[in-house]
N, C-alpha and C positions, 0 to 999 in steps of 0.2 A: 604425429600426423596431424597437421593443422590445415584447415580449409583456407583456400585462397580468398573466399568471400569474406573472410574475417580480417584480412590484413590491413585495410585502410581506415578502420573505425577511428583509431587514435588520431591519425593525421587529420581526418575530417573534423574531429572534435576540438583539437587544440593546436595542431601543427607540431606537436612534440613527437617523440619516438621512444623507443625502449623495448627491450625484450630480454628474455632470460635464456640461459644455456639449456639445451634439451636434456631431459633426464631419461633414464631407462623407464620404459613403460611397465605397467603392471601385467604385461602379457598382451597378446594380440587383442586389439580392441574389437568388441563386438559391434556388428552393424545394427543400427536401430531397426526395430520391427517395422516401422513405417516404410522402410525401403522395400520390403517384400510384400506390402499390401497393395493390391490392385486398385488403381485409381487415386491413391494418396501417396504418390512417389515424390519425395522432396525435390528431386531434380526437375520436376515440372513446375515447382513454385518459384516465384521471383526471388525469394531469399535463400533458396536451397540449390541454386543452379550451378554451384561451384564445388560440389562434393568431390572428394579425392578420386583420382582415376581408378584406384583399386577397389572402390566401394562396391561397384557392380560385381566384381569378381568374388568379393567376400559374401555377397548376398545369399548365394545358395548354401554356403557353409553356415551362415548365421541362421538360415531357416531350419537347417537340420539340427543345429544346436537347440533352437527353441522347441522343436518337436521331441527331442530325445530326453530333455530334462528341464525342470523348472529352474530358472536362474535364482541364485541365492540373492536375497535382498542385500543391497549395499547402499551405504550412506556416505557421501563425500562431505566431510565437514571442513569448511574453509574459514580461516581466521588469520588475523595479522601475525600471530605467533603460534608455532607448533607446541603441543603439550609435552615437550621434551626439554631436558637440560643437557647442555654440552660442556665438556671440560677437556682441556688439552692434557694428553698423557705426559707423564714426566719425560723431560728431554725434548718435548715438542714433536714427537713422532706419532701423529694420528690423534684421534678423538675418542673419548668415552661418552656414551649417551645413556641417559636414564629418564624414565617417565617423570614428569613434573606432577606430583601428587596434588598440588594446589590448583592445577589447571581445571577450569570448568569443562573444557572439551574432553579431558580424560574422565572426569567424574560422570559425564553423560554416558559414556560407553560402559563404565563399570556399573553404574546404577541401573541402566536399562537392562543389561544382561542379567543382573541379579534379581530384578523385581517384576519385569513386565513381559516375560515370555519372548524376548527378542534375542535369545542366546545365540541364534544362528546368523544374526546380522553382522555383516562385514563392515568395519569402519575404516575409511581411508582419510587421512588428514593432509590438508594442503595449507602451508603457511611458512612463515619465516623463522629463522633462528635468532636468538639474542646476540650471538657472537658472530664476528666477521670471519668468514672462511675464505682463505686465499683461493683464487680461481683454479689453481693447479689441483686443488683438493676437492673441487665441486663434485666430480664424478664419483670419487670414492665415498664421500660423505653421503651423497644421494643414494648410492647403492646400499650402504649400511642402514640408513634410515628406512629405506623402502623394505628391505628384507627383514629387519629386526623390529620395526615399529609401524610399518604400513604408513609411513609419513613421506610426503613429497615436499621437499624444501624449495622455497623460492629465494634464490640468492640475489640480493640487491646490492649494487655498488654503494659504497659508504655515503657518497655525496647524494645519490638519489634517495636512499633510505632516510637521510637526514632531512632533505627537503620534503619528503612524503610524510614522515611521522612527526618529527619535531617542527616541521614547517606547516604544511596545510592542516594536518590532523590536529595537532596540539595548539597551534597558534591561531587557527581560524575556525575550524569546525567545532572543536571541543569547547572553546569559550562561548561561541555563539549558541551551541546547544544547551549551555548552562546559563543562558540569558545575559551574557556579557557582550554588549554592542561595541564594535570597534570605533569608538568615538575619537580615539587618538591612537597613535602608534603604540603607546604604552598599554592601552586597554584592548587586549585581544589581538591587536595587529591588523593593519589594513590588508584588504584583499590583494593578493599578489598572483598575477596570471602565471608566472613561472612555477610557483608552488602548486597551482591547480594543474598545470601540465604534468608535473611530477606525480601528483596524485593519480591522474588518469593513466600515466605510464605504468605505475606500479599495479594498478588494477588490471591492466592488460597483461602484465607478466603473470599475475595470479591466474588469469583466464587461460593463458597458454599452458600453464602447468595442469590445470583441470582438464584441458583438452587431451593431454597425454594419457589420462587414466579413466576418462568417463566412458561409460556405455549409456548414451542419453536415453535409450529406449527403456532401460531398466533402473538406472541409478537415480537416487535422490540426492540433490545438492543442497546443503544447508550452510548459508553464508552468515557470518556473525559480525555485527557491529559496524560503526560509522567509518572504519578505515576502508571498507570495501563497498561503498554505496553505489558505485557505477559498474561494479562487476556484473550485476544481472543483465545489463544491456549487452555486454560483450558475449555472454553465454547465450542469451536469447537470439542474438544476431546469428550465431553459428548454428544453434539448434533451436528451431522455433518451438519445439514441443518439450524442451528440457523441463524436468520436474524440480522446481527451484523454490526454496524457502529462504527468507531473510529475517533475522531477529536483531533488533536494535537494543543494545544494552545500556544506552545513555538516554537522558531525557530527549524528547522532541519538543522544541520550543513552540510557543504560540505563533500564529501566522504573522503578527505584527513584528516579531523578532526575526522569524525565518525569512521573510520576504526582503530583508536587507541584504541577503546573500546574492551576489551577482550571478551565480550559477544555480539559482534556486530551481529553475525549471528543469535543468539537466538532471539534477539529483532526484527530483520528484519522478520524472519520467523513467529514470533508471530503476528506482525502487518499484515502480509499477510494472516493470518487466519480470518481477517475481510473481509466483503464484500465491504465496502466503507471506504476509508481513506481520511480524510479531512485535508486541510492545509489552512492557511490564505493567502499565496501568492504563486505565481508560483515558486519563488526562492526556497522556502522550499520544494515544491513538486518535483522540478527538482533535488534537492540534494538527496531526498529520492529515486527517480527513478535511479539516477546515482549509488547510493549505491547498489540497487538491481541488476543493470547491472554488476557492477564491482565485487561484492562479491558473487552473486548468479547466474550470467549469464543470468538474465531475460531480455527480451526485452519488451518495451511498444509500444503501437500504439494508434492513435486517431481513435475512432469508433463513427462516427456521432457526432463529437464535444466533446466526452468524452474521457479522457485518461484512458486506460485500460491495465492491466497486465494479461497475461494468466499464471496461476499458477496451474499446475497439473490438467488442465481441468476446473478449476474455473476461472471466470473472476473477478478480483479485480479492482474496479473502483477508480480513484483518483479524489477527489473533491477539487476545489480551489475557496474559497469564504471567504472574511474577515467577522468576526462577526460584528454586529451592536450594537447600544445602544437601551435601552428600552425607546422609545419616551414618552409613557404615564407617566412613572415614572418621567422623567426629567421635563415634563410639569407640573406635579402635584407639584413637589418641587418648580418650579418657581412661582406657584400660592400661595404658602404659605405666610402668613403674616410675618413670621420670615425672609423669604428671602428678602422681600421688605424692612424691617427695616435694615437688614444688608447691603443691597445695598445703602440705604441712608447714612448709617454710613460711608461706604467706599468712597462714593462720597465726603462727607465732609472732609474726611481725605486726599484724593488725588486730585481729580479734582478741588476742590475749591481753592487749592493752585497751580493750573495750572500745575499739574504734571501728566505725562503719566505712566501708569502701565504696566510693562512687568511681565508675570506670568509663573512660572514653578511649576508643580505638579508632584512629583516623589516619588517612594519608596526609602528609604534610603539603597540602595545597590550599589555594585560596577559597575553594568551594566547600571545604569540610567544616568551616566555622569554628576552628579551634579557639581563636582569640575571643569570639563571642561567648563561647562556653566558659572560658576563663573569667570573662567579665561577669557572667551570671553567677559563677561560683563565688567570686569576690563579693557580689551583691548579697548572696546568701549569708556569708559570714558577717557582713556589715549589719544586715537587718535582723539576723537571728544569732545573737551572741551565744546562745546555748549550744550551738553546734561547733563552736570553736574548741579545738582540742579533741573533738569526738569524730569529726568527719574528715576523710582524706580523699582527694581527687587524684586518681592515678590516670594520667593521660599518656597512652602509648601512641607515639607518632611514627607511623611507618614512612620509609623513604618515599619521596614524591616520584610519580611515574614520569613526569615531565621535568623540564629544567628551564631556568631563566630567572629574570629579575624578581618576578612575583614570588617564586618559591623562596628565594633568599629573604625577601621582606617578611614573609609569613614566619620563617624560622626565627628571625631577629625579634619580631614583635612578640612571638610566643615566649621566647626566652626572657625578654624584658618583663612581661606580665607575670610570669612564674616567680621571678625574683622579687617583684614588687609585692605580690600576695604573701609570699613566704616571709619577707621582711616585716610586713605589717601584722600578720597574724600567727607567725611561727613562735614556737616555744622551744626551750632546750631539748625536749624529747618529742617535739611535734613539728612536722613539716606538712602544711595544708595541701600543697600540690607537689606531686612527684611526676616529673616529665621524663619519660623514657623515649629517647630519640635515637635509639640504636635498634637494629633488626632483632626480633625475638624469634625463638623457635616456636613452632605451632603449639607444642605441648605447654610451653610457658604461658602463651596467650590463653589457652584453655584453662589453665590453673587460675589465672586472674579472673576469668569469667565465673568460675566456681565460687570464688571468695567474695565477689562484688555483690553488694546489696542492691545496687541499681546500675543499669547501663545507660549512658547518655550518648545518643546519636543525634547531633543537632546540626547536620550539614545544611548549608543554605540552598544547595541544589545538588541532587545526586540521582543517578539513574535507578539503582536498586538498593544496594548496601545490605549485605547479608550478615553484618555484625550482630543485629538483634536476634536473628535466627540461631546463630552459633551460640549466643549467650543463653538462649532458652534451653537448647539441648544440653549445654554444659550444666546449667542449674538443675536439670532433671537428674543428672549424675548416674551413678551405678552403685553396686554394693560396696566396692572398695572405697569410693569417694564418700559414701554415707558413713562408713566406719570412721574415716578420718574426721568427718564433720561431727561425729557423735550423734548421728540420726538413727532411729530405730527402723525396723522393716515397715511399720505402719505410718511413718512420718510422711506428711504431705509436703511436697516441694513448693517453693515460692520464688518469685522473681518480680522485678519492677523495671519498667522501661520508660524512658523519656525520649521521645523521637520527634524529629522535625516533620512538619507538614509537607515538606518539599523533597522527600526522598521516596523512592519507589515502593519500599516495603511498608510504608505508613498505612495505606488503605487496608492491608491484610492483618494489621495488628490493632484490632479494635479495643483491646484491653490496655493499650499503652496510653500514657499521658502525652497527647500531641501538643506541640508548641510551635510558635513562630520564633525561629532562632534570632530574628532581628529584635525581638522584644525582650530585652534583658530582664526586666522585672518579671515577666511571665515565666521565663525559663527558671529564674531563681525560685519563684513560687512553686513551680513544678518539682524542683529538687526537694524543697521542703515537704511538699505533699507526699512524694515518694518515700521520704524517710519517716514521716509520721503515720503513714497509712496502716490501718489495723492488719494484723497477720492474716486473718481469715480472708480479707479482700485480696491480699497479695497472692494467696493460694489460688483463689478463683481465677484471677487474671492469668496466673501462670498456667493453670490447667487448660484454659481456653486457648492460649497461645500454643501450648505444646501439642494439642490435638491438631491444630492447623499445620504447624511446621512439620510434624512427624508424618502427616499424610500427604503433604504437598512438597515432597523432596525433589531433588534435581531429576530423578528418574521419572517421576510423575509429570514434571514439566516437559521433559524431552519426549516422552511417549505421547503426551497430548499433542505436542506440536507436530510430530511425525504422522500421527493419525489424521490430523486435519490436513496436512500436506498431501497425504495419500487420497483423501476424500476430494480435495480440490482438483487433483490431477486426473481423476477417473476418466474424464471424457476427452483427454488430450488427443488420442489417436482417432477420434471420431470427427474431428474438426479439420477443415481446410485452413491453411495458414498462409498469410502473405506478410512479408516484411516491408514496411514503408518508413520513410524518413531517413535522414542522414546523420552520421555521427552519433552523439549521445541523445539525439531526439528520435532515434530508431524505436519503433514499436511493431508489434505483430498484430495483425488482424486475424481473428479466428472465427470462421463462419461454417455454416452447414455445407457439407460436400456438394449439394445440388445448387448452391447459390453461386452465380458466376456473373462476370461482367457482360453487359449487353453489347454484342458486336454490331456496329453500325451497318456493316455489309449484310449481315443476316437479316436485320430489321428492314432495310431498304429492299432487299430481295423479296421478302414476304409482302411488303407494301405494294410492290409493282404487280404481283400476280393476284392480288385480291381486289374485290369490287364493292364490298359492303363493310365499311370500316367504322369503328367507334374509337374515338381518341378522347381520353379523360385526362386533363392536366390540372395539377395543383398550381397555385401561384407563388405565395411566399415560400422561399426556400427551394423552389423548383425552377420556375421561369425567372424569378427574381431572388437574389441572395438575401438571406435573413439579415445580414449585417448592413445591407444597403439603407442609407438614410432616405433616399428618394424612392418611394414605393410605386410610383406610377410607371407604366410600361414604356419602354423606348419605342421609337419609330420602327426599329428593326423587328422588335417583337410583334408589333401590330402588322407589319408587312408579311411576316412569315405565317402568322395566324390567318391572315386574309387569304394567302395562297392555299392553305389547307381547307379553309371554309368554302372557297370557290369551287373546289373539287366536288362534283355531284355525288361521288362515291363515299364521301366522308360525312360523319356526324361528329362534330368537334364540340366538346364541352369544357368550359373552364369551371372546375369544382373548387370553390374558394370559400373562406370564412368571411370574406368582405361583404359589406352590405350591398343590396341590389342597386341602390343609388350610385354608389362608388363604381361598381362594375359597369353599369350602363354608361356612366360618364367616361370611364377610361376606354371602354371597348366598343363605343358606338360606331367607329369606322368598320368594325368586323360585323357586317350585317348578318352573316349566316352563322355566327358563333352562339352556341347554346350556353347560357349562363346558369350554372347549377350551384345554388348555395347549400352549404352543409346544414345549416339550421333553418328549419321551415323551408325546405328546398323549393325552389321555383325553377321550372324547366321550360325551355322553348324547344319543343320537339317538332322537327320539320315533317310536314305531310306533303309529299311531292315538292313543290317549289315554295310552299308556305310554311310558316312556323306556327306551332300551337303553343300558346303560353299557359302554363299550369302554375297557379300560385295558391297553395293551400291557405285557407284562412286560419290563422293561429291567434289565440288570445294571449296578449303580452302584458296584461295588467299586472302580472307579478313583478315587472320591472320597477314599478313604483315602490315595491318593498325592498328589492335587492339593491337598487342604485344608491339610496342613502347609506346603507350599511357599507357598501364598497367605498363611498366617498370618505367615510370616517377613517377607514384603514389607509386610504390614499394620503390623507392629511397627516397621518402619524408615521408613514413609511416613506422616507425620502427616496425618490427614484422610481416609485410605483406609478402606474397609470391605469386608466379605465378606458376600454374600447367598447363602444356600443355597436352591435351588429344588427342585422335584419331582425332576428328573433332571439338574440343572445347577448349577454354582457360578459366581458372578459376583464379580470383584474390581473395585470401583469407586473411582476417585480424583477424583470430582467436586468434593469439598471440599478437595483437596490443592493444593499449589502446582502450577500448570499445567506448568511446565517440568520440575520434579522428578518429578511424577506421570507425565508422558509418558515420561520417561527410564526410570523404574521399570517402567512398563507394557511397554515394549519388551523390557526385560531379563526380566520375568516371562513374557512371551509365549514368548521363546526357551527359558527354563528349563522351562516346562510342556511345550512341544513335545518337549523332550529326554527328560523323565522319563515322558511319556505316549506315547512313539512306538509302543509295542506295544499300546496300548489302542484300542478302537473309538470314539474320541472325536475331536472337532475343537476346536482352540484358536483363537478369533477375537478380534481387537482391534477394539473399536467406539469410539464417542464417549465418552471418559472411563471406559472399562471394558475388562476382559479377561474373556472368557467361555469356559468349558469345557462342552461339551454333546455328546450322542451324535451320531455322524456322520450326515449326511443328514436330520436332523430340523429342521423349521422351521415357521413359521406357514403357509407355502405348502402344506406337507403336510397340515395341518389342513383348509385350504380344499379341497384336492383330495379328501380323504377324505369330506367332507360332500357335495360335488358328485357323487362317484362313487356314494355310497350312495343319493342321490336318484335318480340315473339308473338304478341297478339296480332300484329300486322302480317305475320308470316315472313318477315324480313330477317332471317337469321344471319347475324354478322359473321364474316369469315376472317376478320382481323380486329383485334382489340389491343390498344396500347393504353396503359394506365400508369401514370407517373406521379409520384408524390414523395414527400420527405419526412413526415412526422407521424405521430401516433394516430392522428385522425385519418390519415390516408390508409392505415393498415386495415380499416373496415372495408375500404374500397377494394384493396388487394384480395381480401378474404372472399368477397362476393365474386370477383372475377375468377379467382382460382377454383372456387366451388363450381361455377358455371362451366369452366373448362373441364373439370372432372366429370360432370354429368354428360358431356358430349352432345349428341344431336338434339336432345330435348331442349337445350338452351341456345346452342351455337351451331353454326354450320359444321358438318362432319369433318371438314378439313380446316377448321378455323385455326388461325395463328394467334396465340395469346401472349402478350408481353406485359407483365406486371413488373415495374421497375422502381426501385427506391433510390434516393440520392444519398450516396455515401455507403461505404462497406460496413454494415452493421446488421445485427439480428433483425429479420423482417419476414413477413409472410410473402413478400414478393420473391420471385425466382431470379430476378436480375437486379443489377445495381449499376449506377454510373457515379463517378467520383464527386462531381460538384455541379451546380447550376449551369456553369459554362458548357459542360459536356451535354447537358439536356438541351440547351439552346442550339448547339451545333447539330444534335440529333434531329430536332424538329425542323431546323433549317434544311437539313438533307432531305427530309420527307417533303417539305414545301417545294424544293427544287424539282423533285420527281413529279409532283402534281403540276408544276408549271410546264415541265417538259411534255408531259402527257397532254396537257391542254393545248400546247403549241402544235403537237402532232395532229390532234383532232381538228384544230382550226385549219391546218394545212390540208388535211384530207378533205374537209368540207369545201375549201376553196377550189380544190381540183375538180370537184363534182359540179360546180356552178358553170353553166354554158358561157363561153366568152362571146 
């Protein structure tokens, strides 16, 4: 059951198509709770107006389901591959399926149920199979996987899967995320729009499969890795309130690398349609946040220890936590008899000859740094002859996950280097390097961990890499392994790690020797240090690592992520949602249920029937777009303000941060316009036909202290400017580098607070600026002054329109709304109050309009009413004059 509102996203994004065969559902899909909630019906929202025709019929049934029993918690885990292995039955009649014990997705379920009190959680998996299944068998295979494994397979045509996985994922995203720029077709591959369309097509197929099984009101969706980065947009488009988490298992590159991607904004906006985005390290999260800042203009902040982005009224939380290992699985493998036999065999091969084993376990790809590791080992043997004949490097090279020319080159280079080292340093009974380039059973790999004196993980770039964690658990051993090693019950375990600075697990392994894998001499010295280190220090380092790895397993990681996802989604059903944007630039605006768009007809109707009106207008960002280079008002703006000001029923004020001189120069044609400055406000309050000018006397001697400080920061921050206002100074860095400007702003803020500590001013940091102004002065004070003056005269207004766009206008909105709440003591008993902000965003205003163009049309409409009323009065007056 797929919504019609979902169908055109792919075509809007790329012009491509694609879809999957329908699969049996997990049962009758439950209707979201929001459908049954009064006043928050998705069908009334712009993005939810195409719900299936049977949704309303199911609502009553869904309501009774919710009241009769609490729904079981369910997590839909989505990844490129399902955690199952498939094998053809003998004779080719059907398939046999089994769980893939090495899959992280399966380990999440097992570890969560065993350790974190989530035994009643239902897990549903959506993903692909490694094997091609003929179309005629799709239904049968889907049924078997659904019934036996709670898996929903996404069947992809072979050519589409190749363009998606080996094309866009492995040739373009994966190299770029590992810092390889496509400088030539051989390096990473140039961007191909057809591969991008295949990527979007596959993501849409995944979304269609999720739609078959999801109950969006109750289920949590957890999407994994870079293969499915645009999937959040498809899900958010169909279900505005879907509870959606995304975890990236690869590195996220710096903004300088990422911004070379032609579809950079589409991917960022798609990720921001998730509620929680997870990264292994702070570096990866920092790079993502920097990209959001530089390319989308978004700011992030820390909220009670959590990093959060405000994105169109939605809070997108950033999670930083490295994944762990499945302890129970590792310990069960250590307990196997086969493991003990292999350990004994390796001891006989190495330790009995008094040789120390260095171990490397890597995939055979260009980013694992196998050749650099071999060069460093060769350097070790050259510089330290005492290790010749005593140290052996065993390099286990797992098959590469991708394919292509670069994989073949790595294999050939590694083989040549191994041969060269063995020819140069080998002896009749000694082979310095043993390269194992065939797949090993997991128990065999664990046996090598047990015997290795040091593990070398020197990838030049890697998302996480759990090899060091597995090595630590293996070195901790068990009673059976201890007996084989000849260790007593009181023996303390030891291990040594040499790890690259550029892998995700490095920050969590503070006892490891961290190296730059490109520095061959440094890596060789690290190997020597690991071999020479005193036994006591090896023990302390191992114990520190084991405490961390054993307490931060995969269950801890998954439980922490799901807890944060639940916390982030708590207020989903309390917000009103609108979908805006087309294609992959779609996003959801989430706002308070009482916040709504200002209807021009409603405002004009109230304007016609009222006689004592106050109109408060901001300028920058309201009457004039913020991005406009020319800030002076147009003749159209002057004319419409004049029309409002000529109406004797109106008191019109321009409440702006501009200086009095600038405002008087620009708006001198508007004779009846009240100019109200935010800082050291000055008002021209009309008394009958005259205006009363009130200009408070404010001491601005502090400017002589603040201005030189600001000039210093302006000189050192390219793109920053200083704007001096009537009684304030603003340092703006809107055109500066976002990160450097933000850093400089924080320093300037502290500097100004220090030098102005004895002055009657306040220093405030806003969006892209730092401002110094007199204490306690704001636009709210201007609004309060106007209302109090009217009250003193006994002229209680029956119409108030207050329009603004930024934080300084929120003070005005607050004063207006408080006055409206007080009723007759401040306003006319039947007063109409309209506080309106520009843009759909969190605000103290009750109404919004989308942009300054809407505000201008609105004010023009009011001006036309005033002109019409004036014309009628003139006509009536003319009729009373004797001819």
